[in-house]
N, C-alpha and C positions, 0 to 999 in steps of 0.2 A: 504494500500500500504506500502511495506517495501522498503527502499532504503539503500543500502550499499555504503559508500564513500571510495573507495580504497586508494587514496593517503593520506587522513586524518588519516586513521588507520595506514598506513605504516610509516608515518613520526613520529607517536607517539612511534614506537618501540624503536629506539635509533639511534643516529648519527653513531655509530660504524658500523651499517649495511649499511650505506650510500645508494647509488642508487640501488644496487642489492637487498638489504633488502626490499626496498620499492616495487620493482617489484615483489618479491616473495610474500609479504603480499597482494599486490593488486591482484595477480593471485589467491591466496588462497581465498580471499574474493569473487572474481568473481565466482570461482567454488562453494563456499558455497551458493552464491545467486542462482546459477543455480539449485543446489540440492533443495534449499528451495522453489524455484518456482515450481518444480515438485511436491513437497509435498503439498503446500498450494494453488497452482494454480487452481486445480479442485474446490476449495471452493470459488473461486472468488477473491482471494488475488493476486495482481500483485506485482512482485518483480523486482526492477530495480537496476542496479549497476552503479555508477558514478565514473569514474576514470580520472580526469582531468590531463593534462600534468604538467610539472614543473611550479611552481609559484615563482616569484621573491620576496623572503622574506629573512630576515636575516638568518633564519634557513638554507636556501639553499645557499645564496650568501655572507653571512657575513664572517668576518675575521676567525671565527672558525666554519663556516658552513659546510654543506655537500660537496660542491664543493672543499673547501680547504682541507677537510679531505681526499677526494678521490685523489686529486692532490698529497698530501703529501705521501699517501700510494702507488701511482702508478708511481711517478716520473714525471708526466705530469705537465704542468702549470695549474694554476687555470682557466685561460682564455680558455685553450683547453678543460678542463672538462666542463665548462659552455657552450661552443659551441657544444660539443658533437662530435660523430664520423663523419668523413668526408667520402663521397663516394669514393671508390677506383676507379682508372682509368684503 
């Protein structure tokens, strides 16, 4: 069995990519795992992808974390970034 972990790979890329970079890398890993499953599935190898949501760590929520970086570059408050988009009415 092969397991790809989307967020772990994405967070390792760099803080400069912030949230969007994580999404792009997670999507790429998901697509890679789909292709890999088509290649090795017929031989009995199962391929899974695990992409957990945001995790409350210093890397994400710390003073120089992803949320602060996104807030500084977008003009939003760090709290707004942490809360995420709100549904429009």
